[in-house]
Legacy VTK file of the C-alpha trace (Angstrom):
# vtk DataFile Version 3.0
C-alpha trace
ASCII
DATASET POLYDATA
POINTS 487 float
89.794 97.658 14.826
87.127 94.895 15.239
87.954 91.239 15.261
85.275 88.811 14.942
85.801 85.145 16.636
84.775 82.628 13.765
84.044 79.093 14.300
86.540 76.683 15.883
89.199 75.537 13.050
91.026 72.621 14.307
90.486 73.071 17.810
90.936 76.736 17.798
88.871 79.990 17.588
90.045 81.533 13.960
89.916 85.122 13.919
88.435 87.048 11.011
88.963 90.503 10.402
87.006 92.618 7.928
89.022 94.883 5.246
86.763 98.080 6.098
88.239 97.809 9.534
91.962 97.864 8.442
91.270 101.146 6.479
91.915 104.684 7.939
89.483 106.030 10.328
89.243 109.137 8.728
88.415 107.734 5.339
91.037 108.615 2.860
91.487 105.340 1.585
94.809 104.350 3.238
95.312 101.643 5.728
95.050 102.920 9.303
97.480 101.576 12.296
96.908 100.778 15.766
99.633 102.611 17.231
98.035 105.634 15.085
94.846 105.068 16.626
93.382 103.899 13.448
94.652 106.473 11.139
96.988 106.306 8.244
100.454 108.367 8.857
99.212 111.281 7.530
96.047 111.692 8.942
97.354 111.281 12.490
99.991 113.643 11.745
97.202 116.207 11.195
94.790 115.151 13.770
97.829 114.872 16.431
99.008 118.454 15.158
95.712 120.289 16.005
94.994 118.546 19.320
98.124 119.479 20.318
97.830 122.923 19.474
94.619 122.885 20.992
96.474 121.096 24.202
99.314 124.138 23.800
96.594 126.593 23.840
94.779 125.577 26.622
97.716 125.180 28.735
98.587 128.695 28.033
94.903 130.135 29.262
95.201 127.632 32.289
99.024 129.035 33.262
97.743 132.925 32.871
94.808 132.695 35.275
96.647 130.471 38.003
99.313 133.486 37.239
96.765 136.255 37.817
95.239 134.006 40.966
98.499 133.731 42.696
99.343 137.280 41.863
96.167 138.539 43.539
96.572 136.160 46.666
100.766 137.280 46.941
99.538 140.764 46.889
96.639 140.638 49.484
98.237 138.870 51.732
101.322 141.553 51.890
98.828 144.191 52.506
97.266 142.102 54.964
100.799 141.183 56.887
101.515 145.283 56.793
98.568 146.277 58.263
98.984 143.190 60.778
101.959 144.816 61.949
101.055 148.392 62.006
98.207 147.513 64.300
100.414 145.223 66.479
102.735 148.102 66.850
99.920 150.644 68.216
98.861 148.043 70.766
102.233 147.533 71.914
102.919 151.217 72.346
99.371 152.025 73.963
98.877 149.093 76.333
100.404 147.652 79.504
101.683 143.977 79.522
98.483 142.625 80.876
96.557 144.089 78.404
98.634 142.762 75.444
98.728 139.315 77.017
94.586 139.680 76.522
94.433 141.083 73.179
97.254 138.264 72.053
94.799 135.411 73.123
91.620 137.117 72.164
90.772 137.717 68.569
88.949 140.888 66.986
85.612 140.299 65.512
86.697 140.446 62.148
89.304 137.892 62.752
86.249 135.774 65.065
84.029 135.858 62.184
86.391 134.807 59.761
87.301 131.615 61.338
84.057 130.897 62.446
83.020 131.236 58.497
86.110 128.963 57.613
85.100 126.491 60.663
81.874 126.068 59.149
82.844 125.707 56.161
85.271 122.727 57.301
81.645 120.959 57.302
80.369 121.676 53.476
81.265 119.370 50.843
84.183 122.050 49.619
87.521 121.875 51.064
89.032 124.450 52.907
91.576 126.323 50.257
94.945 125.379 51.177
96.017 129.347 51.148
93.876 129.956 54.273
95.091 126.661 55.863
98.724 127.712 55.709
97.898 131.310 56.524
96.421 130.175 59.811
99.139 127.822 61.119
101.597 130.270 59.594
100.101 132.501 62.319
99.909 130.325 65.095
103.501 129.818 64.662
104.127 133.446 64.759
101.988 133.593 68.049
103.915 131.006 69.767
107.558 132.675 69.044
105.722 135.767 71.422
106.642 135.971 75.028
102.709 136.082 76.125
102.693 132.565 74.422
105.985 130.977 76.254
103.772 128.430 78.720
102.462 127.146 75.619
105.477 127.303 73.331
107.598 125.406 76.661
105.013 122.439 76.951
105.340 121.818 73.543
109.045 121.580 73.119
109.036 119.525 76.476
106.459 116.892 74.764
108.657 116.606 71.524
112.074 116.414 73.253
110.391 113.325 75.256
109.152 111.530 72.165
112.660 112.149 69.989
114.652 111.134 72.998
113.006 108.404 74.395
113.376 105.707 71.738
112.335 102.759 74.090
109.011 104.579 73.949
106.230 101.661 73.088
103.653 103.282 70.407
100.927 103.131 73.663
103.006 104.627 75.743
103.666 107.630 72.783
99.844 107.845 72.315
99.101 108.268 76.242
101.858 111.079 76.886
100.474 112.751 74.054
96.941 112.469 74.945
97.838 113.550 78.307
99.867 116.583 77.122
96.407 117.561 75.243
94.266 117.128 78.262
96.389 119.596 80.296
96.696 122.278 77.619
92.943 121.893 77.439
92.377 122.182 80.744
94.831 124.990 81.600
93.474 126.832 78.390
89.589 125.991 80.397
91.131 127.623 84.326
92.551 130.621 83.316
91.088 133.364 83.994
91.973 135.745 80.791
90.175 133.034 78.494
86.629 133.149 80.354
85.407 135.383 77.832
86.391 133.013 74.818
84.046 130.614 73.323
84.572 126.664 72.501
85.476 127.184 68.878
88.455 129.370 69.980
89.788 126.744 72.495
89.195 123.759 69.677
91.163 126.261 66.637
93.882 126.430 69.262
94.412 122.676 70.156
93.862 121.836 65.938
97.015 124.230 65.958
98.554 122.950 68.665
98.112 118.975 67.422
99.410 119.940 63.673
102.364 121.387 65.161
103.094 118.574 67.450
102.379 115.722 65.129
104.169 117.325 62.365
107.296 117.385 64.358
106.941 113.591 65.659
105.472 112.310 62.317
108.603 110.281 61.414
108.877 109.226 65.088
105.674 107.709 66.106
104.121 106.387 62.911
104.208 103.064 61.197
106.381 101.029 63.811
108.378 98.362 62.919
106.959 95.932 64.752
103.376 96.540 62.836
104.681 96.649 59.296
103.445 93.080 58.690
99.524 94.557 59.380
100.106 96.583 56.261
101.492 94.283 54.325
99.009 91.770 54.933
95.948 94.293 54.727
97.299 95.034 50.939
97.700 91.651 49.743
94.110 90.574 51.119
92.519 93.413 49.801
94.581 92.652 46.076
93.530 88.969 46.407
89.487 90.105 46.562
90.150 92.352 43.272
86.926 90.552 41.824
84.810 91.761 44.194
81.649 93.891 42.344
79.210 96.324 43.834
77.117 93.057 43.419
79.033 91.537 45.858
78.667 94.187 48.378
74.957 95.131 47.233
75.978 98.567 46.721
73.766 100.958 44.784
75.883 102.456 42.771
75.234 102.964 38.927
79.104 102.348 37.899
77.461 102.484 33.756
77.554 106.373 34.349
80.512 108.222 33.074
79.957 110.991 35.654
79.326 108.549 38.601
82.768 107.196 37.623
84.318 110.521 37.720
82.617 110.895 40.877
84.096 107.353 42.351
87.544 108.096 40.679
87.792 111.456 43.206
86.795 109.498 46.278
89.193 106.725 45.279
91.955 109.910 45.021
90.961 111.310 48.435
91.501 108.196 50.561
94.781 106.901 48.535
95.549 110.731 49.503
95.616 110.029 53.210
98.597 108.723 53.630
100.505 111.589 52.153
99.579 113.739 55.139
101.127 114.322 58.703
98.646 115.820 61.115
95.508 113.461 61.992
93.449 116.314 60.946
94.669 116.836 57.452
94.222 112.854 57.222
90.630 112.903 58.251
89.958 115.823 55.910
91.083 113.701 53.369
88.779 110.991 54.738
85.891 113.251 54.833
86.077 114.081 51.540
86.519 110.924 50.005
83.073 109.831 52.161
81.203 112.962 50.832
82.235 112.018 47.400
80.555 108.493 48.142
77.346 109.867 49.762
76.750 112.022 46.187
77.145 109.247 44.414
74.971 106.953 46.284
72.334 110.350 46.156
72.529 109.841 42.561
71.944 106.613 41.945
68.900 106.362 44.020
67.885 109.693 42.894
66.991 110.573 46.498
68.973 110.413 49.923
71.457 107.561 50.897
70.777 106.075 54.310
74.183 104.775 56.934
73.335 100.870 55.830
73.798 101.919 52.107
77.302 103.924 53.022
79.118 101.165 54.557
79.226 98.567 52.037
80.136 101.414 49.366
83.143 102.780 51.515
84.071 98.854 51.406
83.835 98.935 47.793
86.119 102.136 47.597
88.702 100.686 50.177
88.577 97.526 48.396
89.365 99.360 44.406
91.699 102.171 45.937
93.718 99.803 47.994
95.460 102.797 50.103
99.153 102.256 51.349
99.549 101.948 54.741
96.045 101.876 55.814
96.660 100.161 58.598
99.169 102.384 59.997
97.044 105.686 59.286
94.198 103.943 61.098
96.292 103.561 64.192
98.077 106.918 64.075
94.648 108.905 63.996
93.555 106.751 66.744
96.619 107.262 69.017
97.496 110.861 68.178
94.413 112.759 67.314
92.807 115.006 69.890
90.002 113.096 71.153
86.846 115.639 70.622
87.703 115.276 66.907
87.402 111.510 67.220
84.099 111.340 69.559
81.885 114.061 67.495
81.361 115.338 64.003
81.211 113.888 60.597
85.040 113.193 60.882
84.710 110.927 63.760
81.536 109.267 62.038
83.620 108.586 59.146
86.635 107.516 60.923
84.246 104.968 62.685
82.667 103.723 59.630
86.714 103.518 57.962
87.593 101.180 61.081
84.451 99.187 60.505
85.281 98.688 56.478
89.131 97.649 57.825
87.663 95.200 60.007
85.310 93.868 57.369
87.869 93.082 54.805
90.509 91.607 57.185
87.389 89.202 57.941
85.994 88.371 54.693
85.033 85.276 53.600
82.515 83.164 52.176
79.579 83.844 54.050
80.172 87.816 54.141
79.661 87.588 50.291
76.947 85.097 50.333
78.739 82.710 47.349
79.643 79.268 48.026
83.145 78.525 49.674
84.588 76.631 46.951
83.696 79.434 44.399
85.585 82.007 46.856
88.652 80.183 47.148
88.791 79.911 43.770
88.975 83.217 43.239
91.155 84.197 46.199
93.790 81.644 44.417
93.082 82.811 40.829
91.826 80.003 39.225
88.744 81.680 38.636
88.671 85.321 37.315
85.540 87.614 37.331
82.898 87.747 34.858
83.552 90.692 32.357
81.733 93.674 32.617
79.698 95.283 30.055
81.501 97.998 27.777
79.400 100.912 28.957
80.401 99.935 32.993
84.177 100.106 31.863
86.823 102.979 30.516
88.529 102.099 27.644
91.905 100.753 29.369
89.581 98.132 31.017
87.856 97.137 27.947
91.325 96.592 26.112
92.264 94.292 29.600
89.425 92.230 29.246
90.045 91.634 25.305
93.438 90.642 26.201
91.869 88.580 29.171
89.646 86.575 26.722
92.199 85.963 24.231
94.515 84.856 26.978
92.134 81.811 27.816
91.166 81.167 24.440
95.175 80.587 23.731
95.086 78.751 26.928
92.723 76.209 26.462
94.204 75.606 22.842
96.998 75.100 24.907
95.477 72.392 27.364
94.169 70.481 24.455
97.605 70.614 22.581
98.805 69.091 25.496
96.505 66.702 25.822
97.076 65.641 22.494
100.716 65.115 22.791
100.275 63.100 25.641
97.992 60.720 23.953
100.191 60.677 20.291
103.090 60.046 22.777
101.278 57.004 24.190
99.828 55.428 21.052
103.762 55.845 19.763
104.533 54.018 22.660
102.150 51.252 22.162
102.563 50.862 18.426
106.319 50.335 19.218
105.793 47.762 21.492
103.948 46.121 19.483
106.002 45.754 16.347
108.823 44.943 18.810
106.407 41.422 20.149
105.444 40.545 16.129
108.899 40.984 15.112
110.119 38.979 18.048
107.739 36.126 17.274
108.500 36.166 13.491
112.182 35.831 14.416
111.313 32.628 16.476
109.194 31.031 13.572
111.977 31.624 10.842
114.543 30.467 12.827
112.642 27.074 13.342
112.199 26.814 9.687
116.150 27.605 9.195
117.030 25.003 11.506
115.330 21.803 9.406
117.823 20.481 7.084
117.531 20.861 3.695
116.368 18.228 1.146
119.445 17.513 -1.396
118.443 16.623 -5.252
118.942 12.981 -6.208
119.418 11.639 -2.510
115.990 10.178 -0.860
115.805 10.781 2.733
115.731 7.775 4.854
112.852 7.354 6.322
113.426 4.628 8.820
115.777 6.834 10.524
115.072 8.381 13.671
116.580 11.528 13.362
115.856 14.943 14.633
115.121 16.297 11.027
113.205 13.124 10.151
110.773 13.974 12.852
110.197 17.381 11.910
108.973 16.871 8.627
105.423 17.550 8.336
102.524 15.301 8.307
101.504 13.924 4.314
98.746 15.602 2.872
95.709 13.901 2.981
93.043 13.438 -0.096
90.593 15.440 0.061
86.965 14.559 -1.905
85.376 18.278 -3.286
81.822 17.720 -4.893
80.867 20.073 -7.737
LINES 1 488
487 0 1 2 3 4 5 6 7 8 9 10 11 12 13 14 15 16 17 18 19 20 21 22 23 24 25 26 27 28 29 30 31 32 33 34 35 36 37 38 39 40 41 42 43 44 45 46 47 48 49 50 51 52 53 54 55 56 57 58 59 60 61 62 63 64 65 66 67 68 69 70 71 72 73 74 75 76 77 78 79 80 81 82 83 84 85 86 87 88 89 90 91 92 93 94 95 96 97 98 99 100 101 102 103 104 105 106 107 108 109 110 111 112 113 114 115 116 117 118 119 120 121 122 123 124 125 126 127 128 129 130 131 132 133 134 135 136 137 138 139 140 141 142 143 144 145 146 147 148 149 150 151 152 153 154 155 156 157 158 159 160 161 162 163 164 165 166 167 168 169 170 171 172 173 174 175 176 177 178 179 180 181 182 183 184 185 186 187 188 189 190 191 192 193 194 195 196 197 198 199 200 201 202 203 204 205 206 207 208 209 210 211 212 213 214 215 216 217 218 219 220 221 222 223 224 225 226 227 228 229 230 231 232 233 234 235 236 237 238 239 240 241 242 243 244 245 246 247 248 249 250 251 252 253 254 255 256 257 258 259 260 261 262 263 264 265 266 267 268 269 270 271 272 273 274 275 276 277 278 279 280 281 282 283 284 285 286 287 288 289 290 291 292 293 294 295 296 297 298 299 300 301 302 303 304 305 306 307 308 309 310 311 312 313 314 315 316 317 318 319 320 321 322 323 324 325 326 327 328 329 330 331 332 333 334 335 336 337 338 339 340 341 342 343 344 345 346 347 348 349 350 351 352 353 354 355 356 357 358 359 360 361 362 363 364 365 366 367 368 369 370 371 372 373 374 375 376 377 378 379 380 381 382 383 384 385 386 387 388 389 390 391 392 393 394 395 396 397 398 399 400 401 402 403 404 405 406 407 408 409 410 411 412 413 414 415 416 417 418 419 420 421 422 423 424 425 426 427 428 429 430 431 432 433 434 435 436 437 438 439 440 441 442 443 444 445 446 447 448 449 450 451 452 453 454 455 456 457 458 459 460 461 462 463 464 465 466 467 468 469 470 471 472 473 474 475 476 477 478 479 480 481 482 483 484 485 486
């Protein structure tokens, strides 16, 4: 329904609604209702029934496809598990203990090829399937139960027990202890004679699984210490107060008017919010990489060309402001303290994480000079005295358009209320002034009347004594003097 604002009547705007806007959108002649999306009750039932039937058919088709895919994955997993058990049994029967240890740590060519392919896919825009990640980690857990991996298993149990039972350790001490464990485990791997023929990718995958296992077990003990909760609250409150910051303030070249662009930005926001749901540092960084790649896609499509690093950082700041991720400071500190050093020092994950740290630091210190606006305007925005300008309808979704329309109506009501309060105060002052004037006039007239009434009246038939010196004689009015009038 379209509502037009007419001329102001009595200090407020008049609302004019055309009769055509009240009719059903289906053109049946009956009146529509906003709760039924502009349709009448009859047309709404028909439209809703058709839409519901189409949705049910779509959901049924989707469930069928998901069931078929899950069945195929389950069948393949069973075949692979059976084959692995058979191969492992044959190796145990035909090899000595030393050969068993070597074959345990050295994967076959087919497995190495699959692992290399999975590792290369982690650097692309398509994320590694959750089923493959779960399968790889499950295999790692199985290998840790074997006699050949007793040394590594013992080290992991030691570091877990120390962190869980020594609650007096500070976050810095916990981080130092776990980083020392990473380094010692990596050194043992490189110095062992059995692993001389293994490549760096094999060592990196092994350290990734070790990190994931340890940090998943220790997550509740090391993530977000109580004495650092105020950092998360402070950052979230600062971001809430910066809700008015737009792409124009940050000079971000993103075309929000494009619906496809808005979908890309929504994906990036969902990815960075998902960071807090993960436990392992590598999983948190995977969410960040997904978010940043979607940002790069948005910049590339907006510029019709490759995006630069100077364009990326402001865009990341904008996404952080719009998403306001929960416990972002804790996530940053957690990854910094407990992630393997190699992951943060090189690769795209380390690059994107460095940019995220820069974005958080920029938001914490953001002021009027950072956005090139006057300090008084910045203060009014931060205090809520000023509201952001309403964007174009093409740049916002239906929900935001409705919100801004309501905000405009609320602003009109507020202005009318302010004008009404001003008029009330003025009327109250006028009433007080008028009442005081009435009281003054009454007092003056009362005094004058009292003087007149206090005079002694003339009694008929009695001549006043002109020669007497009484008060009544002194108060007589003066005689009337004759006046000549010319015609």
